[in-house]
C-alpha angles and dihedrals in degrees: 000000000000125000131179118223121180091338092312122115118220136176124237120188120222119207106274120241117256090255127007117247119256137203132054093298093052094121094053092045086050090056092051092052091052091050091047091049094051089052092050090050090052091050092054094086134104102194117196128178117237135180112228124206137173127243113182104311096336132091118222132179139203125196114261087233090070098039109084099174146337120237135190112242114263128168115336114199117203116229119210112241093013109163118251123295101023112118092191142277134290137191115256107187093317095320120112107236122197110220122209118200103229091196090061089042088058093047099257124127121268113256134191115277115250138182097280096054116110137183114232105206107213131186110232120175091336092309126112112228129173124230116204112216135178093238139338114238116186148309111259145169118244126188109231093206089065097051109120132203110266113266117254094250092064092042122101136149088272092054096095088111094067117104093187142274137274133195119235110180107300091340126095112212117205113210120216136199108220094206092055095043087059090047103093111193130190112286095027096096112089115245112264093023111154133180118246132202132209128066140270127210114214130164131324120312095222120124116260 
């Protein structure tokens, strides 16, 4: 195949058919095979919708089937002896919503909540739980067939909640399983982690 780039003509080779067409109509049959192959390639997709968010410098994603809604952060009330990594509870239209700090769940230090922080309300085993994230990025489609195993440098004994990773341009999106994120096993809790009481008022409680 010939392409023109900046006035220059270059050749690009497509994968060859298993057997070259024969007969006087070979060119037309070849064109039909190329069209059929393109349609097959387009069908080899398993698109799923995911919601991406940012934690520190990394981009994570949860399937939209698990994300019920996204809230601005209102008042978070600390609960004494709450299990790691619960940051507190908040009021969601009269319902008490436990809020897990996803930063702490991923082993990062807790930070002060700012204007960009959001609570992703997820449905896990028929329970609504809030996940506190640094920022919500976008809703995007991901081809499940292109999901790769997580690289070794992000894998630890506590990485059982990772579904995999996918490359999007220069970004690496880390895919999470919400059910497993909320499944805290022995050894997940950082040493010296202690529960705190009190409350902290953050931004408005309105929905995003």
